[in-house]
C-alpha positions, 0 to 999 in steps of 0.5 A: 641792493646790498645783501640784508646780511652785509647792510646788518653787519656794515650798520655794525661795523659803523655803529661800533667805530662810531662809538670808538671814535674812529673814522673810516680812514683809521679803521682801515688803516688799522686793518690795510684796507682804502678809505672806499672799501671801509665805506662799500663794507658799511654800505654793505655794497661789498660783502665783508670777507672773514679773515677782514671782519675778524680782523676788523673785530679785533681792532674794535675788540669785540668777538667777530659775532657782534656783527651778527647780533640782531639781525633778521630778515631782508631788510625792507629797501635801500632808501630805508636802509641809508635812512636807518644809517643816517639816525644811527649817525645822529645818535653816535654823535650824540652819545659822543658828545653826552661822554664827552660832557663832565659828569654834572653837565651829562646829568643835567643834560639827561634831566633835560631830556626827560622834561622835553620827552615829558613834555612831549606827550 
């Protein structure tokens, strides 16, 4: 099981990469690492070296401290980490689809989401 710090950093990399619409292969290519290595970093399976994290932060245009924000104690477990990654993937996909819509359609979608949330209560 990955160390909770490695898992947290990997999840933050994945979130930001998805938000920016980059694939693992694209990000890895920009910093000179393989797709497999990028996958291992994002899952926390392999710790990201400081110089590599610096390069990732530079490509993603964030301070290196971004990857440590919100870090807490050890992660609850491997299955919960995987569930969090899947939820983040789904949420990031939704955010990217939302911002791909014209402004008028975004407002309509937001109104629909609020209506659905109210109906679910």
